[in-house]
C-alpha positions as CSV (number, residue, x, y, z in Angstrom):
1,X,-70.7,77.0,-66.3
2,X,-73.7,75.4,-68.0
3,X,-72.9,73.9,-71.4
4,X,-75.4,76.1,-73.3
5,X,-74.1,79.4,-71.8
6,X,-72.1,81.3,-74.5
7,X,-68.9,82.9,-73.5
8,X,-68.8,86.7,-73.8
9,X,-66.0,89.2,-73.9
10,X,-65.4,92.0,-71.4
11,X,-66.6,94.4,-74.0
12,X,-69.9,92.5,-74.2
13,X,-70.2,92.7,-70.4
14,X,-69.7,96.5,-70.5
15,X,-72.7,96.9,-72.8
16,X,-74.9,95.9,-69.8
17,X,-75.3,99.0,-67.6
18,X,-76.1,97.9,-64.1
19,X,-76.6,100.6,-61.5
20,X,-77.5,101.0,-57.9
21,X,-80.9,102.5,-57.5
22,X,-82.8,103.6,-54.4
23,X,-86.4,102.7,-54.1
24,X,-88.3,105.9,-53.6
25,X,-91.9,104.6,-54.0
26,X,-93.4,101.1,-54.1
27,X,-97.0,100.0,-54.7
28,X,-98.8,96.6,-55.0
29,X,-99.6,95.7,-58.6
30,X,-102.7,93.5,-58.3
31,X,-103.6,93.9,-62.0
32,X,-100.4,92.0,-63.0
33,X,-100.9,88.4,-64.2
34,X,-98.3,87.2,-61.7
35,X,-98.3,89.1,-58.4
36,X,-95.9,92.0,-58.5
37,X,-94.9,95.3,-57.0
38,X,-94.5,98.5,-58.9
39,X,-91.2,100.3,-58.1
40,X,-90.0,103.8,-58.6
41,X,-86.2,104.1,-58.3
42,X,-83.8,107.0,-58.1
43,X,-80.6,106.4,-60.1
44,X,-79.1,109.9,-59.4
45,X,-78.7,113.0,-61.5
46,X,-77.2,111.2,-64.6
47,X,-80.1,108.8,-65.1
48,X,-82.9,110.1,-62.9
49,X,-86.0,108.3,-61.8
50,X,-87.1,105.1,-63.5
51,X,-89.9,102.6,-63.0
52,X,-90.0,98.8,-62.8
53,X,-92.4,96.0,-62.1
54,X,-91.0,93.1,-60.1
55,X,-92.4,89.7,-59.1
56,X,-91.0,89.9,-55.6
57,X,-94.1,89.6,-53.4
58,X,-93.0,86.3,-51.7
59,X,-90.2,88.1,-49.8
60,X,-91.1,91.8,-49.9
61,X,-94.0,94.2,-49.3
62,X,-94.0,97.7,-50.7
63,X,-93.3,99.2,-47.3
64,X,-90.2,97.0,-46.9
65,X,-88.7,98.4,-50.1
66,X,-88.8,102.2,-49.8
67,X,-85.3,103.4,-49.0
68,X,-83.6,100.2,-50.0
69,X,-80.8,100.2,-52.6
70,X,-81.1,97.5,-55.3
71,X,-79.2,96.7,-58.5
72,X,-80.9,97.1,-61.9
73,X,-80.1,97.0,-65.6
74,X,-80.9,100.6,-66.8
75,X,-80.2,100.3,-70.5
76,X,-83.0,97.9,-71.6
77,X,-85.7,99.1,-73.9
78,X,-88.9,99.9,-71.9
79,X,-91.3,97.0,-71.6
80,X,-95.1,97.2,-71.2
81,X,-96.2,95.1,-68.2
82,X,-100.0,95.2,-68.3
83,X,-100.9,98.9,-68.0
84,X,-97.5,99.8,-66.4
85,X,-94.3,100.7,-68.4
86,X,-91.3,99.0,-66.9
87,X,-88.1,101.0,-67.7
88,X,-85.4,99.0,-65.9
89,X,-84.8,95.4,-64.9
90,X,-84.4,95.0,-61.1
91,X,-82.0,92.1,-60.5
92,X,-82.5,89.1,-58.2
93,X,-81.8,85.5,-57.8
94,X,-84.2,82.6,-57.0
95,X,-84.3,81.1,-53.5
96,X,-84.8,77.3,-53.0
97,X,-88.5,77.8,-53.6
98,X,-88.0,79.8,-56.8
99,X,-89.0,83.1,-55.3
100,X,-86.9,86.2,-56.2
101,X,-84.5,87.7,-53.7
102,X,-83.2,91.1,-54.7
103,X,-79.5,91.8,-55.4
104,X,-78.2,94.8,-53.4
105,X,-74.8,96.1,-52.3
106,X,-73.8,95.0,-48.8
107,X,-72.4,98.4,-48.0
108,X,-73.7,101.9,-48.7
109,X,-73.0,103.1,-52.2
110,X,-73.8,106.3,-54.1
111,X,-77.1,106.3,-55.9
112,X,-76.5,105.6,-59.6
113,X,-73.2,103.9,-59.0
114,X,-72.3,101.5,-61.8
115,X,-71.5,97.9,-61.2
116,X,-68.2,96.7,-62.6
């Protein structure tokens, strides 16, 4: 663990609501300062549809994403990204070149399923 990373409790972890969402729509976002894709995700009946802007153009096109299940933090405050309101944070990790690779379940899971 990096020295500057604080330890958290399990209760701290439970405050972060990470859910499986299915991409139902994706569009290029050419107006963004950093190339991005606008995503509309379905998180099931409890949470519904939410939007996100993701800087993932190095590995994904909008057509690649529709129907894909990804993991996202659903309890952040909405954030204005240019003219687009991002409501959730889609999760990913950087590859060797610093480009984002999306996190997703390796098996089928229910839309809206919570990570624990």
